[in-house]
N, C-alpha and C positions, 0 to 999 in steps of 0.2 A: 035390861039391854046390856050387852058386854061393851067393854072399853078397850082402846089401844092408846098407848102413850108414845108420842113422838118427842124425843129428846134432841134438842139442837145445841150442840156444843160449839159455841162461838168463841171469838177471841177474847171477849171481856165478860161473858156470862153464859150460863147454861139455862136454857128455857125449855119448859115442859108443856106440851099441849095434849090434853086428854080429849079423845074423840070417840063417839059411839058409832054403831054400824051404819047409821044413816049419814055420817059425816058431820054431825052436829058437834060443835065445840062445847064440851061439858065444863071445862075449867082449864086454867093455866097457872103456871108458877115459874119463878126465875130466881137465880142466885148468882151474884157477881163474884169475880175473882180478879186478882191483880196481875199485871204484867211486870216483868223484871227487865230493866234496861240498865245493866251494869256498865256498859260501854256504848259509845256511839255506834249505831248500826246493829247493836245486839237487841234481840227481842226473845225472851224466854218465859216459861211458865212452869210452875211446879205441878206435875200431874196429880199430886195428892189434892190439889185445890179442886180439880174436876170431880173427884170422888166426894169430897165434902159438899160441893154444890149439888151433886146428885142426891145425896142424903137429904139436903134441905128442900129440894124440889119435891121429892116423894113425901116428906113430912108435911109440907104445905098442902099438897093435894089430899093427903090423908085427913088433915084437919078441916078441910073445907068441903070435900066431897064425901058425903056419908057412906056411899056404897063403893068407894074407890077400891078398898081392899078386897071386896068380894067379887067385883065385876071386871077388874083389870085382867086381860088375857095375854096381852103381848106388848113388847117394847121394841122400838127401833130407833134409828139415829140419823141425824145429819151432823157432819163434823167439819170444823175448820181443816183445810187441806194442808198437806205437805209437812206438818210438824213432826220432828224426829223424836221418838220416844225409845230409849234404849233400856233393855232389861237384862238382868243376869240370869243364871240358871234357876234361881229360886223365884223369879218373877219380880225381883226388886228393881226399882228405878235407879239407874246408875248416875244420872245427871239431870238437871232441868231440861225440859223439852225445848228444842230450838224451833221457833215458830216460822210460819210462812213469810212473815214480814221482816225476818232477820236477814241482813244483807252483808254479813261478815265474809261470805264465801265467794266473793267476786273472782278471786284468783282461781278457785276451783272450777268455776263456770268457764272461765277463759281456757283452762287446761282441758276440760271436757270438749268444748266446742272446737278447739284447735287440733287436738290429737285424736278425738274419737267422734267428732261432731256429726259427720255424714252417717255413720253407723247408728248413733243415738237417734238421729232424726228418722232414719229408715225403720228402726225398731219401735220407737216410742211415739212417733209422729210429732215430736216436740223437740225444741232445742233447750240446752241447759240455761236456766235462769236462777237467780239467787233464791227464789221462793221454793224451788223443787227440793225433794228430799235427798237425792243422790249427792249433790254438792255439799250438803250438810254432813253426810256420811264421810265424804273425803276430808272435810275440815276436821272432823273428830279423829279420823285415822292419822292425820298429820300432826295435829296440835294436842291431842289427848290420847296418845297410844296406850297409856295404862288403863284408860276407860275402855277403849276399843277391844283390848285383849279379854275383857270380861263379858263382852256382849254375847248374849245367847238368843236374843230375839229383838227384831225391829218392829215397832208398831207406829201407827199414826194416832192422834189424840183420841178420837172416838173409839178406836179399836182398843186402846188401853182401858177406857171406861167400860167397854163391853167385856174385856177380859176380867176386870174386877167383878162384874156382875155374874159371869158364867164360869170363870176359870179356864176358858178355852181361847186359843189364839186363832184369829181369822182376820182377813182384810178383804173387802169387796173390790170388785174390778174398777169401779168409778174412782175410788180413792187411790187404789194401787196405780192407776194411770198417771197420777200426779207425783209419783215417787221418782219417775224417770228410770225405773227398773223393770217396767212391765212391757212385754211384747203385746202391744195393744191389739193387733189384728188377731193373734193366736191365743190371746187371753191366758198367758202363762208368764212366769218370771223368766227374764231373758238370761240364758246361760252365757251368752257373749258378754253382756254387761257384768254379770257376776264374776266371770273370769278376768275381765279387764281390770276390775277394781277390787278384786280379792274379797268378795262377799260370798260367804258360804250360803248355799241354798237352805241349810238348816235354820238359819237365823231369820229367814223370811216366812211369814205366816201363811197358812192355808188360804187359798183364794176361794171366793164364794160370791154368788149373786147377791145383789142388794136386798132382795126379799128372802134370802136363804136363812134357814134356821140354824143358829150357832149354838143352841143349847138352851137350858132353862136357868132361871135364877137359882143361885146356890142355896142350899138348905140353910146355911147360916144367915144369909141376907133375907131369905124368905121369912125366917123366924124373927129377925131383927125388925123388919118392916111390918110384920103382922099379917102377911098374906095367908089366906086360908087354902090356896091351891097353887099349883105350879104356874109360873109366869114364863111364857116362851119369849126368847130373845132373838131378834133378827138383825142381820148384818148392818143395814143402813147404807149410807153413801156419803160421798163428798158433798159439801154444802151447796155448791152450784148445781150439781146434778139433782139433788133432792129438792132444792128450790124450784127447779124446772119441773119436776114431777108434781109438786104442790101447786104449780101454776098451769099445769096442763100442757106442757111442751112435750108432746108425745107424737108429733108428726112433723114432716119437713116443711109444711106451709106456714107454720106458726113460729115466730121468734119471741124472745123475751129480752126486755131491757130492764136492768135492775140498777137503780141509782141509790147507793148508800154513800159511805165515805169514799169508796171506790165505785166504779161503774162497770157493768158487764153487759155485753150484747151476746146473746147465746142463741144457737140454732141447733135443731135436731138433725142428725146425720144417719142415714140408713146403713152406711158402711164406712170403713176407714180408708177407702181408696182415694178420697179427695186429697189433693196435694196443695196445702197452703204454704209449704216450704218454711214452716215454723213461724210464720207471721201471726197466725192464730193458734191457740191451743186446740188440740183435738184429743178428746178423752172418751173413755167408755162411759156410756150413760147408765142409769140405774135400771133400765128395762131391757138389757141385752142388745142395745143399739149403741150409738155414739152421739156426741155433741161437739160442736165447735164453739169457741168462745174467744172474744176479744175483751181486753181490759183497759179501762181508763183509770189510771192510778188515783187521780184527784178529781173525782166527779162531785159528789156532794161536799167533799172537803174543800173544793174551790169556792163553793157558795158560802160555806161556813167561814173560810178564811176572809172572803170579801166582806161579809157582814161584820165579823169581829174586828176588821181593820178599818173599815170606812163607814160603818153604820152601827156603831156599838149601842146607840140609843134606840134602835128599832128591833122589833121582833121580825122573824122571817116573813110573817104575814104582812107586816107593814112595809118591809123592804120590797116585796113583790106586788104590792097592791095596785100599782099603776102601770105595770109593764104592758097591759093590754092596750094602753094608749100610745105605745111606741111601735112604730112600723117595723116589720121584719127587716133584719139587718142592722137595727139599732143606729140608723143614720150613719152608716159607714164605719161603725166601731166593731172590731173583731177582738175576741178573747181566745187565746190558746191556753188550755188548762194544764200546762206542763209544770205546775209549781213544785212537784216533787219528782220530776222526771216523767217518763212515759213508758208504757208497756206495748200497746198495740196502736198502729202497726210498726212503731219504732221502739226497739229495745234499747233505750237510751236513758241511763241514770243521770246524765249531766245536762240534758236539755232543760230549759226553764221557761216558765210561762211569760206571756206578754199581752198587753193591750196594744192594738195597732189601729191607727186611723183617728186618734183623739183630736178633737178641736174644742174651741171655747163654747160651742153650743151644746155640747154633751152634758147631760145632767146625771144625777145619781140613778134615775130610772133607766136612762140609756145604758149605763154601766151594768145595772142589775140584769137587764134583759140580755145584754151581750154575754154575760157570764153563763146564763142558761143556754143561750145559743151555742157558745163555745163548747160547753160540756156535751151538748147533743151532737154537734159536728164531730167531736172526738169519737163518740160512740158510733156515729155513721161510718167512720173509717172501717169499723169491723163489718158493718152491714155491706159496705161497698166491696170488701174483699170476698164476702160470701156470695154476693151477686155476680161478681166478675169472674171469680175463680171457679165456683161451683154452680154457676148459672141458676142460683136460687131466685125464686119470686115469692115474697112473703104476702100472704093474704091478710094476715093481721099480726100485730105485735102486742104481747102482754106486757104492760108497764107495771112494775112493782117497786116498792121502796119509796124513798122520799120524793122521787120524781113523779110519782103517781098521785101525790096529794094536792097538787096545784093545777086547776083546770087550764090556766093559761100555758103552763109548761107542757101539759098534755097536748095542747093544740100545736105548740112549737115542735114537739116530737112527731106528731102526725104529719106536719108540713115538711120537716127536714127529712124524715124517713120516707115520706110519700107513701105511707101505709096506714090503714086504720089502726088506731090504738085502743086497746081494751084494758080495763082494770079488773081487779078481783074485788068482790063484795067484802070478803074477809081476807085481808092480805096477811096470811099466816105463814106463807112461804115455806122455809125449810121444816118447821115443826109439823105442818100439815103433810108435807111430802113424806116425812119420816113415819107419821101415823099411817099414811096410805101404804107404805112398804110393809108395815106390820099387819095391816088389814089383808093385803094380798098374801102375805106369808102364812097367815092363819087360815086362808081359804075362804074368807068372807066374800072375796071377788076373785074371778079367775084370771084377771089381768089388771094392770095399772090403768089401762084405758077404760075398762068397765068401772073401776074404782073412781076414776076422775069424774065420771058422769054423776056420781052420787056425792062426792066430797067437795068438788070445786064449783063455785058459783061466780059468774062474771057480771060485772057492772055495765054501765053504758059504754058505747063506743064513740070515740072522737074521730071524725073523718078529715082527711086532708083538704085544705082550701086550695083549689087549683092555682089561684093567683099567687098565693104565698109559696106554693111548691115551686113555681117558676122562678120567683125571686131567690129563694133559698138555693136552688140549683146553681145559679150564677155565683152566689156568695160562697157556697161550699167549694166551688172550683178555686176561688181565691184563698180560702182557708187551707186547702191542700198544699199551697205554696209556702205556708208559714214555717213549717218545720225546716225545710231546706234553707230558707232565707235567714233563719235565726240560729241554726245549729252551731256554726262556728263561733258566732258571737257569744252564745251561752257557754260553750265549752271554754273559750278563752277567758271569760269573766270569772268562771269558777276556778280556773287555774291561777288567775291573778289573786283571787281572794285567798287561796290556799298556799300561795307562794311563800 
């Protein structure tokens, strides 16, 4: 039986998932690489590290899967979004990649939003934020003009890895949407944005669908890795879009909540006409449609921070062992997870987290449950926007990541979202989605929906408890007041600290 390989190029590691035609996972491998934080707010990576990691992943799979070299047919990708990779005429990297979590370009974002913000929102369906690629381009233009003068091509991280594998320059629509340079509705690079910011069309790569064929593995790499036949390479997509594919988010009635270090609430959109006014991201999906997405910057990170600060002697399992004994609402204790600022629905880097309602009867268990509830309330903010602005009604939500590993937290999600929560039997996320894109690209299936039926298996469903739903509706109404009540205090305290 033939295989496809899904490569998930994340922020800290590259993961490879080998899958056969029936969607069975045959093997997996991973390789880590470092981040570069030379200054506060800077986050960079050497693109060469991704290539080394790819070699390691292929070598690991070759060593552990006997027929890997003879049965692999195709490779596709999931990639960390927004990272700026600059190449010269010969395809050499000009500087380390500026990553999605680099926040040095606040002034550039302010410039874009104040001078060209309405046009940017109209063209890209998004407002300028530090994570996006365009503000990074402007920062390089201003601060490293000698580098910018040499730029012949702009790529994103996974696109550079794919360029190394094929020798061809491409970018898929789902990742291009996160550059803030794509005309999202018309699926083309925006001439207006190029003109405004002096970006030549020649330095932007050819656009392609996520399951589109970008070429085959170069003869040099084919010989180096010992493959006996040609390996077809497919475009892949942005990590959230590909994770959505791997979770089966291919219709408008199903949402996805992903809780890792950050948190995402994601929904399928049939078209790009819905107007969230920039409060939610709206991007091209990996299946020729769109998706909306809200982000909680410190989701799982809030829980990790709480454990490391107040329960260093406990494992996560021990910390959460008794939360089912605590009533919904944690006896009047609210947690706002703004410990590193917030993205949705408030684009505010200076807001900070808080516990509100503490009294002497609250125990560690109350605080632990309040943290889970606060994270979930923050993600509900995105669901609330989708339901009120786009009139969505979710029939189920797929929960992936760390938030899907604890049954009590799954019940909290079902109750706060007031929607049945389903998990994946094999939570492979972006890697599985990338494998599915290769499978469709090879013609194994005629659509991602057909591939989903073979590749994605769902676990049990957790249903909302009506009594808890009613309690949480009242508590959420109070939670929605926290940002406005604490914004000025948070901003003033930060200003005093930095005075």
